[in-house]
Every structure is written in structure tokens, then in C-alpha cells.
C-alpha positions in Angstrom: -0.5 -1.7 -22.7 3.3 -1.4 -22.9 5.1 -0.8 -19.7 8.5 0.9 -19.8 10.6 -0.4 -16.9 13.6 1.3 -15.2 16.4 -0.7 -13.6 17.0 0.4 -9.9 19.4 -0.8 -7.3 18.1 -2.2 -4.1 20.0 0.4 -2.1 18.8 3.2 -4.1 15.1 1.8 -3.8 15.3 1.6 0.0 16.8 5.1 0.4 14.3 6.6 -2.0 11.3 4.4 -1.6 8.6 7.3 -1.3 9.8 8.7 -4.7 9.4 5.3 -6.3 5.9 4.8 -4.8 5.0 8.1 -6.4 6.3 7.2 -9.6 4.4 3.8 -9.4 1.2 5.9 -8.9 1.9 7.7 -12.1 2.2 4.4 -14.1 5.9 3.6 -14.1 7.3 0.3 -13.3 10.8 -0.8 -12.1 13.1 -3.8 -11.8 15.0 -3.8 -8.6 18.4 -5.5 -8.7 20.5 -6.8 -6.0 24.1 -7.6 -6.8 23.6 -7.2 -10.5 20.7 -9.7 -10.3 17.1 -9.1 -10.7 15.4 -9.2 -7.2 11.8 -8.2 -7.8 9.7 -6.2 -10.1 7.5 -3.1 -8.9 4.5 -2.3 -11.2 1.5 -0.2 -10.8 -1.7 -1.9 -9.3 -4.7 -1.8 -11.9 -7.3 -2.7 -9.3 -9.2 -0.3 -7.2 -9.2 -1.1 -3.4 -12.1 -0.2 -1.1 -11.5 0.8 2.5 -13.7 -1.3 4.8 -13.0 0.5 8.2 -10.2 2.1 10.2 -8.7 -0.4 12.5 -5.7 1.7 13.5 -7.3 3.0 16.8 -7.8 -0.7 18.0 -5.4 -2.0 20.8 -4.3 -5.2 21.8 -5.8 -8.5 20.4 -6.5 -7.2 16.8 -10.1 -7.2 15.2 -12.9 -9.1 16.4 -13.8 -11.5 13.5 -17.7 -11.1 14.1 -17.5 -7.3 13.8 -15.3 -7.6 10.7 -17.6 -10.1 9.0 -20.6 -7.9 9.8 -18.9 -4.9 8.1 -18.0 -6.9 5.0 -21.5 -8.3 4.7 -23.3 -5.0 5.0 -20.7 -3.0 3.2 
């Protein structure tokens, strides 16, 4: 697999991150530069991630580890 990478300035990336995320989802990759030097590389993720639960409604101290382990074990 050949990945053609575009060079993008850090400020441009920060100002238009949504645009670059959409391009990543389409298979494009980017080399982000800061002051004419490579800062980091963005490339599409080949892995498929699975959602194990929605913890966004929880407040305060985070997630109970026992409940999380139960979810992970039972799928």
C-alpha cells in the first residue's frame, strides 16, 4: 500500500482539523510541519475499534473498574 502524504503547516491543521480528519477517513495522510520542521505524521487507522459502552453520562469519580471489567468480559 502506497500512502501519498501531503505537507500541512501546524496552524493550518489546527484551524481546519475537521477537514483533515475527514480526509484521513478517506485514506489520505499528512505530515504536519512546525517552523519548517516535521512535527508529526497523521495517517489513517487500519484497525476497527469496538465500542464497549457509553460512559459520557457518568459524573464525578469516573468509571467503576468492576463494572468495566464485567462489560469487557461479557462483551
